[in-house]
C-alpha positions, 0 to 999 in steps of 0.5 A: 526258753528260760535263762538257764536252759538257754545258757546251756543250750547255747553252750551245748551248741557252741562249745559243749566239751569245754562247758563240761570240763573247762580246760583249753584243750577241750575247746571246740577249736582244740578238740582233736581225737587225742584231747577227746580221749583224755576228756573221756579218760577223765570221766573213767578216772573220776568213776574209779575214784568214786568206787574206791571212796564208796567201797572204803567209806561204806565197807561194801563191794559196790556193784550197782545195777541201776545208776543215775547221772544228773547233769550228764553233759556229753557223757563224760561220766555217764559212759564210764558208769555205763561200763560198770552198771547194768543200766544208766539214766543220763539227765541234762537240761540241754537237748544239744548236750543230749544229742552229742551224748547219743553220738558218743554212746553210738560210737561205743555201741553202748545200749544200756543208757536211757537219756532224759531232759531235766523236766522229764526226770522231775516228772517221773517217779517209777524207777529207783536207782542203786547209785545216784550221782551229780558232779560239778553240775549243781553249782550252776543251778540256783539252789532253790531249784537245785534243792528240788533236784537233790530231793527228787534224786534222793527220794528215788534212791533205792534202800541200800543204795549209795549216792554222791552229790557235789555242791559248792558252798563258799566263793573265795573271790574278792568282793569286786569279783563276787559283785560282778559275777552276781550282776552277770548271773542275776541281771542277764542283759548286763552280760549280753550288753558287754558282749555286744560292746566287745563284739563277742559272743561268750557265754556266762556260766553262773555259780551258786553257793549252797546251804550244806545244812539244807542238803543234809536235812534232805538226806536225814528226811530220806533215811540217808544216815550214813554220810561222809564228805570229801572237800573240793576246791575249784575257786569255790569250796565244794563238798562231794557228799557220799550217802547211803539209804537205810530201810528205817 
């Protein structure tokens, strides 16, 4: 199993909800029914905000039939999309995350959702989507791989369809913290060794900076000329990039 898949498989098995939304109330030991309800409500709030941005930004009434959520985790946003769209595909690198998503879908009797692992998504070509979405996900993926994912998503966006992908592009940490994070990220045994010395088993979630010019280049190549951006800040500066595909 490659390093990225191992990290997210471990997180999915040990602290899946916290790995999706890093708030203390979502840690496994704190996750009661009330916290879980707030977790999924945050997904609904996110989708309502997306719809408002899309309808205002593109001047359309947005009712997509087929949607894609890349990096669906345990279904925080996926479930909200399933309640708004005809059918939804959720993709994640972690099988344990997908297993938990299936439980959450079953509890809500939602049967309009298909789940794929990341390899299955990259290998598939058939289905086109009216809406594609990835939020607080690509920041944890090496941009060399993340750019391939973004290209694949955009290629499968239907003409007239809308997308939103979120990427981080600037780390605000001081030089020492940046160096430590880079070592933990790029030299895996260092973090493992520190865990062993401290007697802990904490997982490290890698963070990456993306070249916005490269993302915009992918959009331009795929006829996504209508674009607007909303900036985010979670310690890293990020960009929620909204775009719409035209026929020509």
